[in-house]
All heavy atoms as an XYZ file, in Angstrom:
787
protein
N     -43.249    -46.459    137.099
C     -43.083    -47.600    137.974
C     -43.408    -48.875    137.204
O     -44.356    -48.911    136.425
C     -44.003    -47.454    139.187
C     -43.828    -48.573    140.178
S     -44.732    -48.356    141.725
C     -43.902    -46.947    142.401
N     -42.617    -49.896    137.439
C     -42.885    -51.203    136.829
C     -44.002    -51.865    137.622
O     -43.978    -51.884    138.852
C     -41.627    -52.089    136.849
C     -40.549    -51.485    135.950
C     -41.969    -53.524    136.424
C     -39.207    -52.156    136.058
N     -44.967    -52.397    136.913
C     -46.052    -53.135    137.543
C     -45.751    -54.621    137.363
O     -45.649    -55.113    136.227
C     -47.381    -52.777    136.899
C     -48.526    -53.469    137.555
C     -49.844    -53.019    137.001
N     -50.860    -53.910    137.538
C     -52.122    -53.600    137.620
N     -52.543    -52.443    137.177
N     -52.974    -54.457    138.112
N     -45.582    -55.328    138.468
C     -45.289    -56.759    138.457
C     -46.449    -57.485    139.112
O     -46.591    -57.473    140.329
C     -43.987    -57.037    139.204
N     -47.293    -58.088    138.294
C     -48.454    -58.833    138.778
C     -48.165    -60.320    138.668
O     -47.945    -60.832    137.566
C     -49.694    -58.490    137.958
C     -50.086    -57.039    138.062
O     -50.060    -56.503    139.185
O     -50.407    -56.437    137.024
N     -48.161    -60.997    139.793
C     -47.984    -62.450    139.803
C     -49.342    -63.102    139.979
O     -50.204    -62.585    140.692
C     -47.058    -62.874    140.948
C     -45.619    -62.537    140.696
C     -45.110    -61.318    141.097
C     -44.784    -63.428    140.063
C     -43.786    -60.988    140.863
C     -43.460    -63.118    139.822
C     -42.954    -61.893    140.223
N     -49.522    -64.256    139.332
C     -50.768    -65.008    139.430
C     -50.534    -66.239    140.292
O     -49.543    -66.949    140.124
C     -51.242    -65.458    138.051
C     -51.341    -64.345    137.045
C     -50.706    -64.449    135.815
C     -52.061    -63.189    137.309
C     -50.786    -63.440    134.872
C     -52.148    -62.170    136.377
C     -51.507    -62.306    135.160
O     -51.582    -61.298    134.241
N     -51.481    -66.489    141.196
C     -51.376    -67.615    142.116
C     -52.628    -68.476    142.019
O     -53.738    -67.956    141.879
C     -51.218    -67.070    143.541
C     -51.024    -68.121    144.594
C     -50.850    -67.486    145.965
O     -51.816    -66.866    146.455
O     -49.753    -67.610    146.522
N     -52.419    -69.781    142.068
C     -53.549    -70.714    142.059
C     -53.250    -71.821    143.057
O     -52.175    -72.433    142.997
C     -53.739    -71.295    140.653
C     -54.928    -72.202    140.520
C     -55.108    -72.647    139.079
C     -56.332    -73.504    138.915
N     -56.507    -73.923    137.518
N     -54.152    -72.048    143.968
C     -54.015    -73.086    144.989
C     -52.686    -72.976    145.734
O     -52.009    -73.965    146.004
C     -54.174    -74.475    144.362
C     -55.527    -74.679    143.738
C     -55.642    -75.965    142.962
O     -54.641    -76.587    142.622
N     -56.865    -76.368    142.682
N     -52.294    -71.734    146.038
C     -51.092    -71.502    146.827
C     -49.784    -71.529    146.064
O     -48.726    -71.356    146.660
N     -49.841    -71.749    144.741
C     -48.626    -71.792    143.927
C     -48.658    -70.701    142.865
O     -49.700    -70.466    142.251
C     -48.481    -73.154    143.233
C     -48.361    -74.387    144.130
C     -48.368    -75.648    143.280
C     -47.103    -74.322    144.981
N     -47.531    -70.060    142.631
C     -47.452    -69.085    141.552
C     -47.515    -69.803    140.214
O     -46.851    -70.832    140.021
C     -46.159    -68.264    141.648
C     -46.056    -67.321    142.837
C     -44.729    -66.562    142.796
C     -47.214    -66.339    142.887
N     -48.334    -69.270    139.301
C     -48.506    -69.913    137.997
C     -48.219    -68.971    136.834
O     -48.334    -69.371    135.680
C     -49.924    -70.493    137.837
C     -50.961    -69.383    137.900
C     -50.183    -71.589    138.858
C     -52.319    -69.775    137.341
N     -47.841    -67.733    137.119
C     -47.547    -66.825    136.018
C     -47.349    -65.404    136.486
O     -47.330    -65.116    137.687
N     -47.197    -64.525    135.490
C     -46.959    -63.121    135.791
C     -47.291    -62.243    134.595
O     -47.398    -62.727    133.465
C     -45.505    -62.884    136.192
C     -44.504    -63.317    135.158
C     -44.223    -62.538    134.040
C     -43.822    -64.517    135.297
C     -43.295    -62.937    133.093
C     -42.889    -64.923    134.350
C     -42.634    -64.132    133.251
N     -47.427    -60.964    134.880
C     -47.496    -59.941    133.841
C     -46.706    -58.747    134.339
O     -46.887    -58.309    135.485
C     -48.926    -59.508    133.533
C     -48.962    -58.430    132.446
C     -50.352    -58.100    131.976
O     -50.993    -58.989    131.383
O     -50.789    -56.966    132.233
N     -45.816    -58.246    133.488
C     -45.009    -57.085    133.827
C     -45.207    -56.024    132.772
O     -45.261    -56.323    131.583
C     -43.519    -57.443    133.902
C     -43.242    -58.514    134.899
C     -42.831    -59.759    134.500
C     -43.408    -58.269    136.250
C     -42.585    -60.761    135.417
C     -43.168    -59.261    137.179
C     -42.755    -60.503    136.767
N     -45.295    -54.780    133.242
C     -45.447    -53.672    132.309
C     -44.886    -52.409    132.943
O     -44.677    -52.344    134.154
C     -46.924    -53.476    131.954
O     -47.673    -53.170    133.116
N     -44.657    -51.419    132.112
C     -44.225    -50.119    132.587
C     -42.717    -49.960    132.621
O     -41.963    -50.837    132.219
N     -42.301    -48.808    133.108
C     -40.885    -48.465    133.264
C     -40.659    -48.040    134.705
O     -41.531    -47.453    135.336
C     -40.498    -47.319    132.323
C     -40.522    -47.709    130.886
N     -39.567    -48.513    130.324
C     -41.397    -47.416    129.896
C     -39.848    -48.680    129.046
N     -40.965    -48.038    128.762
N     -39.473    -48.291    135.206
C     -39.187    -47.990    136.608
C     -39.109    -46.496    136.892
O     -39.401    -46.065    137.998
C     -37.884    -48.660    137.040
O     -36.768    -47.973    136.492
N     -38.674    -45.726    135.917
C     -38.499    -44.290    136.141
C     -37.232    -43.953    136.895
O     -37.023    -42.811    137.287
N     -36.379    -44.953    137.108
C     -35.133    -44.716    137.837
C     -34.164    -43.855    137.028
O     -33.462    -43.017    137.579
C     -34.489    -46.051    138.211
C     -33.226    -45.896    139.006
C     -33.274    -45.514    140.345
C     -31.980    -46.118    138.430
C     -32.120    -45.357    141.084
C     -30.825    -45.959    139.163
C     -30.895    -45.578    140.487
O     -29.739    -45.415    141.212
N     -34.134    -44.081    135.724
C     -33.259    -43.312    134.826
C     -33.899    -43.293    133.449
O     -34.921    -43.936    133.210
C     -31.865    -43.938    134.762
N     -33.282    -42.565    132.538
C     -33.812    -42.486    131.182
C     -33.650    -43.825    130.464
O     -32.786    -44.635    130.814
C     -33.086    -41.384    130.410
C     -33.415    -40.008    130.962
C     -32.946    -38.894    130.055
O     -32.956    -39.086    128.826
O     -32.576    -37.856    130.591
N     -34.493    -44.028    129.451
C     -34.436    -45.259    128.653
C     -33.013    -45.463    128.144
O     -32.348    -44.531    127.712
C     -35.409    -45.178    127.487
N     -32.551    -46.690    128.227
C     -31.205    -47.026    127.805
C     -30.174    -46.892    128.915
O     -29.059    -47.387    128.799
N     -30.546    -46.227    130.001
C     -29.648    -46.023    131.138
C     -30.226    -46.581    132.437
O     -29.600    -46.485    133.484
C     -29.374    -44.524    131.325
C     -28.766    -43.840    130.119
C     -27.361    -44.318    129.827
O     -26.603    -44.588    130.773
O     -27.034    -44.446    128.626
N     -31.413    -47.154    132.372
C     -32.156    -47.561    133.558
C     -31.751    -48.974    133.998
O     -32.157    -49.963    133.389
C     -33.656    -47.496    133.264
C     -34.504    -47.540    134.512
O     -34.140    -48.279    135.454
O     -35.520    -46.828    134.548
N     -30.958    -49.059    135.073
C     -30.484    -50.357    135.544
C     -31.607    -51.210    136.122
O     -31.540    -52.441    136.069
C     -29.335    -50.214    136.572
C     -28.111    -49.597    135.931
C     -29.768    -49.429    137.794
N     -32.647    -50.574    136.655
C     -33.769    -51.337    137.208
C     -34.525    -52.025    136.081
O     -34.809    -53.229    136.153
C     -34.703    -50.439    138.042
C     -35.926    -51.218    138.506
C     -33.963    -49.855    139.236
N     -34.827    -51.287    135.016
C     -35.513    -51.900    133.872
C     -34.663    -53.020    133.269
O     -35.188    -54.069    132.899
C     -35.840    -50.851    132.813
S     -37.277    -49.833    133.244
N     -33.366    -52.795    133.198
C     -32.470    -53.822    132.649
C     -32.483    -55.074    133.524
O     -32.540    -56.202    133.011
C     -31.054    -53.271    132.515
N     -32.438    -54.902    134.837
C     -32.446    -56.047    135.753
C     -33.745    -56.828    135.657
O     -33.745    -58.064    135.615
C     -32.219    -55.563    137.189
N     -34.862    -56.110    135.604
C     -36.173    -56.758    135.503
C     -36.298    -57.493    134.176
O     -36.697    -58.659    134.128
C     -37.308    -55.729    135.692
C     -38.647    -56.307    135.282
C     -37.348    -55.258    137.132
N     -35.943    -56.847    133.087
C     -36.042    -57.472    131.760
C     -35.194    -58.735    131.680
O     -35.632    -59.764    131.167
C     -35.595    -56.490    130.674
O     -36.470    -55.397    130.615
N     -33.976    -58.656    132.191
C     -33.081    -59.806    132.165
C     -33.633    -60.958    132.999
O     -33.618    -62.115    132.571
C     -31.709    -59.389    132.685
O     -30.839    -60.485    132.713
N     -34.135    -60.657    134.187
C     -34.677    -61.697    135.062
C     -35.908    -62.363    134.456
O     -36.075    -63.583    134.552
C     -35.007    -61.110    136.434
N     -36.751    -61.574    133.819
C     -37.956    -62.121    133.188
C     -37.571    -63.040    132.031
O     -38.090    -64.156    131.905
C     -38.892    -60.991    132.715
C     -39.988    -61.532    131.803
C     -39.500    -60.284    133.904
N     -36.654    -62.587    131.189
C     -36.211    -63.405    130.056
C     -35.580    -64.705    130.544
O     -35.848    -65.779    130.011
C     -35.222    -62.629    129.191
C     -34.819    -63.360    127.931
C     -35.979    -63.553    126.972
O     -36.731    -62.623    126.728
N     -36.115    -64.740    126.431
N     -34.734    -64.622    131.572
C     -34.107    -65.814    132.132
C     -35.159    -66.782    132.669
O     -35.089    -67.986    132.431
C     -33.124    -65.429    133.238
C     -32.432    -66.583    133.946
C     -31.565    -67.388    132.973
C     -31.602    -66.062    135.108
N     -36.152    -66.267    133.362
C     -37.211    -67.107    133.919
C     -37.978    -67.844    132.828
O     -38.202    -69.055    132.922
C     -38.175    -66.264    134.777
O     -37.432    -65.662    135.841
C     -39.304    -67.107    135.336
N     -38.372    -67.123    131.792
C     -39.088    -67.754    130.678
C     -38.210    -68.814    130.019
O     -38.674    -69.918    129.706
C     -39.570    -66.696    129.658
C     -40.115    -67.358    128.401
C     -40.631    -65.799    130.288
N     -36.938    -68.522    129.834
C     -36.013    -69.481    129.212
C     -35.821    -70.722    130.080
O     -35.757    -71.847    129.559
C     -34.667    -68.832    128.921
C     -34.728    -67.850    127.782
O     -35.668    -67.849    126.989
N     -33.732    -66.985    127.700
N     -35.716    -70.544    131.393
C     -35.572    -71.701    132.294
C     -36.825    -72.565    132.246
O     -36.725    -73.795    132.145
C     -35.265    -71.250    133.731
C     -33.842    -70.682    133.823
C     -35.442    -72.411    134.717
C     -33.520    -70.008    135.139
N     -37.985    -71.955    132.327
C     -39.231    -72.727    132.242
C     -39.277    -73.522    130.943
O     -39.615    -74.713    130.940
C     -40.450    -71.801    132.350
C     -40.686    -71.165    133.720
C     -41.756    -70.080    133.623
C     -41.059    -72.207    134.762
N     -38.915    -72.869    129.842
C     -38.906    -73.537    128.539
C     -37.905    -74.688    128.511
O     -38.213    -75.773    128.032
C     -38.594    -72.513    127.443
C     -38.669    -73.121    126.062
O     -39.722    -73.692    125.711
O     -37.655    -73.037    125.329
N     -36.709    -74.471    129.025
C     -35.675    -75.513    128.982
C     -36.036    -76.718    129.837
O     -35.575    -77.832    129.579
C     -34.314    -74.955    129.401
O     -34.296    -74.666    130.778
N     -36.882    -76.510    130.854
C     -37.341    -77.618    131.698
C     -38.565    -78.320    131.122
O     -39.085    -79.255    131.719
C     -37.643    -77.117    133.108
C     -36.434    -76.642    133.913
C     -36.879    -76.061    135.243
C     -35.449    -77.783    134.120
N     -39.023    -77.845    129.967
C     -40.166    -78.467    129.316
C     -41.502    -78.042    129.876
O     -42.520    -78.697    129.617
N     -41.520    -76.959    130.639
C     -42.776    -76.446    131.187
C     -43.548    -75.759    130.062
O     -43.008    -74.909    129.362
C     -42.514    -75.441    132.336
C     -43.810    -74.843    132.844
C     -41.737    -76.117    133.465
N     -44.786    -76.161    129.880
C     -45.620    -75.560    128.843
C     -46.152    -74.223    129.353
O     -46.795    -74.164    130.401
C     -46.793    -76.484    128.477
O     -46.275    -77.750    128.084
C     -47.619    -75.906    127.342
N     -45.840    -73.168    128.602
C     -46.266    -71.832    128.993
C     -46.992    -71.151    127.843
O     -46.817    -71.506    126.684
C     -45.065    -70.954    129.393
O     -44.153    -70.890    128.298
C     -44.363    -71.482    130.623
N     -47.786    -70.175    128.210
C     -48.413    -69.289    127.244
C     -47.777    -67.924    127.481
O     -48.034    -67.299    128.517
C     -49.924    -69.249    127.465
C     -50.638    -68.336    126.482
O     -50.056    -68.017    125.427
O     -51.776    -67.941    126.774
N     -46.922    -67.497    126.546
C     -46.200    -66.238    126.687
C     -46.685    -65.273    125.621
O     -46.759    -65.623    124.445
C     -44.675    -66.440    126.557
C     -43.945    -65.114    126.655
C     -44.167    -67.424    127.603
N     -47.026    -64.072    126.064
C     -47.447    -63.019    125.140
C     -46.594    -61.794    125.408
O     -46.475    -61.353    126.559
C     -48.924    -62.683    125.332
C     -49.837    -63.827    124.974
C     -51.290    -63.476    125.196
C     -52.129    -64.675    124.786
N     -53.149    -65.012    125.714
N     -46.001    -61.258    124.334
C     -45.161    -60.079    124.449
C     -45.787    -58.972    123.624
O     -46.134    -59.174    122.459
C     -43.729    -60.370    123.949
C     -42.864    -59.127    124.056
C     -43.116    -61.529    124.724
N     -45.946    -57.819    124.236
C     -46.495    -56.660    123.555
C     -45.602    -55.462    123.766
O     -44.497    -55.581    124.295
N     -46.102    -54.314    123.389
C     -45.360    -53.073    123.597
C     -45.279    -52.802    125.097
O     -46.282    -52.511    125.749
C     -46.073    -51.913    122.877
C     -45.368    -50.597    122.989
C     -44.060    -50.552    122.217
O     -43.944    -51.260    121.197
O     -43.164    -49.803    122.642
N     -44.087    -52.985    125.647
C     -43.827    -52.690    127.058
C     -44.618    -53.577    128.025
O     -44.946    -53.170    129.133
C     -44.099    -51.211    127.344
C     -43.470    -50.764    128.641
O     -42.455    -51.293    129.051
N     -44.076    -49.793    129.268
N     -44.933    -54.802    127.603
C     -45.639    -55.731    128.483
C     -45.283    -57.166    128.099
O     -45.093    -57.480    126.922
C     -47.178    -55.520    128.428
C     -47.730    -55.808    127.059
C     -47.887    -56.330    129.485
N     -45.160    -58.020    129.114
C     -44.995    -59.455    128.882
C     -45.893    -60.190    129.865
O     -46.008    -59.811    131.037
C     -43.529    -59.923    129.007
C     -43.422    -61.421    128.673
C     -42.953    -59.586    130.378
C     -42.020    -61.927    128.488
N     -46.543    -61.226    129.360
C     -47.447    -62.035    130.149
C     -47.029    -63.483    129.964
O     -46.818    -63.926    128.842
C     -48.892    -61.822    129.689
C     -49.875    -62.579    130.524
O     -49.941    -63.796    130.460
N     -50.649    -61.860    131.308
N     -46.906    -64.213    131.058
C     -46.515    -65.624    130.999
C     -47.370    -66.394    131.990
O     -47.447    -66.030    133.162
C     -45.031    -65.774    131.351
S     -44.471    -67.484    131.481
N     -48.023    -67.449    131.497
C     -48.801    -68.330    132.368
C     -48.375    -69.768    132.120
O     -48.241    -70.205    130.973
C     -50.291    -68.181    132.104
C     -50.847    -66.867    132.588
C     -52.348    -66.802    132.428
C     -52.855    -65.445    132.865
N     -54.252    -65.257    132.519
N     -48.171    -70.495    133.209
C     -47.818    -71.908    133.147
C     -49.098    -72.693    132.903
O     -50.102    -72.480    133.574
C     -47.143    -72.346    134.466
C     -46.930    -73.841    134.495
C     -45.835    -71.595    134.662
N     -49.059    -73.580    131.914
C     -50.256    -74.370    131.577
C     -50.554    -75.436    132.631
O     -51.695    -75.643    133.001
C     -50.085    -75.026    130.208
C     -49.965    -74.045    129.075
C     -51.288    -73.752    128.491
C     -51.081    -72.902    127.252
N     -52.281    -72.567    126.603
N     -49.512    -76.151    133.067
C     -49.685    -77.216    134.054
C     -49.059    -76.774    135.367
O     -47.837    -76.659    135.479
C     -49.045    -78.518    133.577
C     -49.679    -79.017    132.290
O     -50.914    -78.987    132.208
O     -48.934    -79.416    131.378
N     -49.895    -76.538    136.345
C     -49.464    -76.054    137.648
C     -48.651    -77.132    138.361
O     -49.163    -78.199    138.663
C     -50.725    -75.701    138.453
C     -50.430    -74.947    139.704
O     -49.317    -74.505    139.918
N     -51.431    -74.784    140.530
N     -47.349    -76.875    138.601
C     -46.538    -77.822    139.364
C     -45.595    -77.079    140.297
O     -45.368    -75.882    140.152
C     -45.783    -78.798    138.458
C     -44.695    -78.139    137.632
O     -44.114    -77.142    138.084
O     -44.413    -78.635    136.534
N     -45.053    -77.798    141.268
C     -44.216    -77.174    142.288
C     -42.912    -76.641    141.719
O     -42.417    -75.609    142.178
C     -43.954    -78.155    143.424
C     -45.183    -78.406    144.266
C     -44.904    -79.323    145.427
C     -46.193    -79.564    146.200
N     -46.008    -80.449    147.323
N     -42.319    -77.325    140.741
C     -41.047    -76.866    140.188
C     -41.183    -75.499    139.517
O     -40.377    -74.603    139.758
C     -40.484    -77.883    139.190
C     -40.036    -79.169    139.861
O     -39.750    -79.140    141.080
O     -39.965    -80.197    139.173
N     -42.199    -75.344    138.685
C     -42.386    -74.050    138.027
C     -42.764    -72.975    139.048
O     -42.341    -71.823    138.933
C     -43.425    -74.140    136.911
O     -44.679    -74.550    137.402
N     -43.519    -73.360    140.084
C     -43.893    -72.404    141.125
C     -42.659    -71.914    141.886
O     -42.567    -70.738    142.245
C     -44.901    -73.020    142.087
N     -41.696    -72.796    142.106
C     -40.453    -72.409    142.787
C     -39.688    -71.408    141.934
O     -39.175    -70.405    142.451
C     -39.587    -73.653    143.099
C     -38.170    -73.251    143.492
C     -40.233    -74.484    144.195
N     -39.615    -71.634    140.651
C     -38.924    -70.712    139.748
C     -39.599    -69.349    139.764
O     -38.940    -68.312    139.870
C     -38.862    -71.298    138.321
C     -37.979    -72.536    138.310
C     -38.364    -70.251    137.320
C     -38.117    -73.387    137.070
N     -40.910    -69.332    139.689
C     -41.649    -68.069    139.709
C     -41.521    -67.367    141.063
O     -41.439    -66.137    141.125
C     -43.113    -68.306    139.350
C     -43.352    -68.764    137.908
C     -44.795    -69.212    137.729
C     -42.987    -67.665    136.929
N     -41.478    -68.131    142.131
C     -41.292    -67.536    143.459
C     -39.910    -66.892    143.563
O     -39.758    -65.829    144.160
C     -41.475    -68.596    144.551
C     -41.277    -68.078    145.957
C     -42.279    -67.021    146.390
O     -43.358    -66.891    145.787
O     -41.960    -66.288    147.358
N     -38.915    -67.518    142.976
C     -37.570    -66.926    142.988
C     -37.546    -65.619    142.201
O     -36.850    -64.673    142.579
C     -36.537    -67.914    142.453
C     -36.312    -69.109    143.366
C     -35.956    -68.687    144.776
O     -35.033    -67.915    145.001
N     -36.706    -69.201    145.754
N     -38.294    -65.554    141.110
C     -38.402    -64.305    140.358
C     -39.035    -63.224    141.229
O     -38.551    -62.088    141.286
C     -39.222    -64.515    139.084
C     -39.442    -63.278    138.210
C     -38.117    -62.750    137.661
C     -40.416    -63.605    137.074
N     -40.095    -63.575    141.947
C     -40.743    -62.614    142.838
C     -39.773    -62.127    143.908
O     -39.664    -60.919    144.181
C     -41.978    -63.220    143.492
C     -42.790    -62.191    144.286
C     -43.823    -62.845    145.177
N     -43.230    -63.658    146.223
C     -42.645    -63.174    147.334
N     -42.562    -61.873    147.539
N     -42.154    -63.990    148.242
N     -39.022    -63.033    144.497
C     -38.046    -62.658    145.523
C     -36.938    -61.772    144.944
O     -36.464    -60.850    145.608
C     -37.443    -63.908    146.173
C     -38.403    -64.723    147.041
C     -37.740    -66.028    147.475
C     -38.863    -63.915    148.240
N     -36.547    -62.045    143.722
C     -35.549    -61.215    143.041
C     -36.065    -59.789    142.891
O     -35.331    -58.823    143.134
C     -35.218    -61.836    141.676
C     -34.163    -61.126    140.921
N     -32.847    -61.128    141.310
C     -34.225    -60.372    139.795
C     -32.139    -60.408    140.450
N     -32.958    -59.944    139.520
N     -37.324    -59.659    142.524
C     -37.914    -58.326    142.389
C     -38.013    -57.622    143.741
O     -37.850    -56.411    143.825
C     -39.281    -58.400    141.726
C     -39.204    -58.676    140.262
C     -40.339    -59.001    139.562
C     -38.012    -58.621    139.568
C     -40.283    -59.251    138.197
C     -37.944    -58.866    138.219
C     -39.083    -59.189    137.531
N     -38.302    -58.381    144.795
C     -38.324    -57.791    146.140
C     -36.939    -57.229    146.487
O     -36.830    -56.149    147.063
C     -38.747    -58.837    147.184
C     -40.182    -59.284    147.078
C     -41.179    -58.297    147.652
O     -40.778    -57.334    148.322
O     -42.387    -58.507    147.413
N     -35.886    -57.961    146.130
C     -34.522    -57.501    146.403
C     -34.202    -56.236    145.599
O     -33.582    -55.302    146.122
C     -33.521    -58.605    146.087
N     -34.623    -56.201    144.343
C     -34.423    -55.001    143.524
C     -35.165    -53.825    144.153
O     -34.628    -52.718    144.256
C     -34.896    -55.227    142.075
C     -34.000    -56.243    141.365
C     -34.917    -53.906    141.295
C     -34.520    -56.701    140.013
N     -36.377    -54.063    144.600
C     -37.193    -53.014    145.201
C     -36.552    -52.464    146.476
O     -36.620    -51.263    146.741
C     -38.594    -53.544    145.482
C     -39.633    -52.545    145.959
C     -39.786    -51.381    144.980
C     -40.971    -53.249    146.156
N     -35.930    -53.333    147.263
C     -35.239    -52.866    148.467
C     -34.088    -51.935    148.107
O     -33.849    -50.936    148.789
C     -34.710    -54.054    149.269
C     -35.770    -54.775    150.062
C     -35.196    -55.895    150.899
O     -34.019    -55.813    151.320
O     -35.932    -56.876    151.131
N     -33.364    -52.266    147.058
C     -32.217    -51.467    146.619
C     -32.651    -50.181    145.914
O     -31.987    -49.153    146.022
C     -31.337    -52.305    145.685
C     -30.077    -51.622    145.241
C     -29.031    -51.510    146.329
O     -29.072    -52.298    147.298
O     -28.166    -50.622    146.215
N     -33.765    -50.268    145.173
C     -34.259    -49.134    144.385
C     -35.739    -48.904    144.712
O     -36.618    -49.323    143.958
C     -34.080    -49.406    142.886
C     -32.650    -49.653    142.486
C     -32.158    -50.944    142.371
C     -31.798    -48.590    142.226
C     -30.840    -51.174    142.010
C     -30.480    -48.804    141.857
C     -29.994    -50.096    141.754
N     -36.022    -48.247    145.838
C     -37.416    -48.049    146.272
C     -38.244    -47.288    145.229
O     -37.726    -46.501    144.446
C     -37.273    -47.218    147.548
C     -35.874    -47.437    148.012
C     -35.063    -47.676    146.774
N     -39.531    -47.559    145.258
C     -40.518    -46.875    144.408
C     -40.290    -47.087    142.914
O     -40.618    -46.214    142.106
C     -40.550    -45.374    144.727
C     -40.876    -45.115    146.173
O     -41.800    -45.707    146.724
N     -40.100    -44.263    146.808
N     -39.735    -48.241    142.548
C     -39.524    -48.532    141.132
C     -40.384    -49.694    140.637
O     -40.606    -49.812    139.435
C     -38.043    -48.861    140.847
O     -37.638    -49.960    141.671
C     -37.145    -47.661    141.099
N     -40.837    -50.553    141.556
C     -41.630    -51.727    141.180
C     -42.824    -51.841    142.127
O     -42.668    -51.725    143.344
C     -40.813    -53.032    141.263
C     -39.512    -52.933    140.466
C     -41.642    -54.223    140.783
C     -38.582    -54.120    140.663
N     -43.994    -52.074    141.574
C     -45.184    -52.372    142.361
C     -45.498    -53.851    142.160
O     -45.835    -54.272    141.065
C     -46.361    -51.496    141.910
C     -47.601    -51.788    142.718
O     -47.528    -52.090    143.906
N     -48.744    -51.699    142.074
N     -45.354    -54.629    143.227
C     -45.527    -56.082    143.151
C     -46.864    -56.472    143.773
O     -47.155    -56.090    144.909
C     -44.383    -56.806    143.884
C     -43.030    -56.416    143.277
C     -44.597    -58.321    143.847
C     -41.840    -56.857    144.103
N     -47.667    -57.211    143.011
C     -48.935    -57.727    143.526
C     -49.033    -59.209    143.211
O     -48.417    -59.708    142.275
C     -50.151    -57.005    142.903
O     -50.145    -57.208    141.495
C     -50.138    -55.520    143.213
N     -49.820    -59.911    144.022
C     -50.129    -61.320    143.781
C     -51.632    -61.458    143.760
O     -52.308    -61.061    144.722
C     -49.517    -62.233    144.853
C     -47.991    -62.074    144.891
C     -49.913    -63.688    144.610
C     -47.313    -62.832    146.017
N     -52.161    -62.014    142.667
C     -53.604    -62.170    142.502
C     -53.957    -63.645    142.399
O     -53.314    -64.397    141.660
C     -54.075    -61.471    141.231
O     -53.750    -60.107    141.264
N     -54.977    -64.041    143.112
C     -55.502    -65.410    143.030
C     -56.311    -65.533    141.744
O     -57.140    -64.664    141.440
C     -56.381    -65.711    144.240
C     -56.930    -67.116    144.294
C     -55.901    -68.167    144.670
O     -54.907    -67.826    145.338
O     -56.104    -69.335    144.284
N     -56.037    -66.581    140.974
C     -56.783    -66.807    139.735
C     -57.496    -68.132    139.769
O     -57.225    -68.975    140.560
C     -55.882    -66.737    138.479
C     -55.408    -65.325    138.278
C     -54.742    -67.703    138.543
């Protein structure tokens, strides 16, 4: 199962950490992992293109991204990512565990 942890501060999303595999199919054939990976990469790229300062760390099967300056625009982008994952989860149950933690 993919673990999707979102970070929230003062009611706004400020980052995320994703790890794991969905288990929907074998590596290289897993559409859920592909959808999640693509959405995460797009989100990081959009934040970067808007000039949002982020701290991004990529490891073996994990990515962590935190916005340095908490603002509504970046929070909206991160909220859309969360909603995208909710939609994936509806289509492919038991593949993503989504949590939101106050930091």
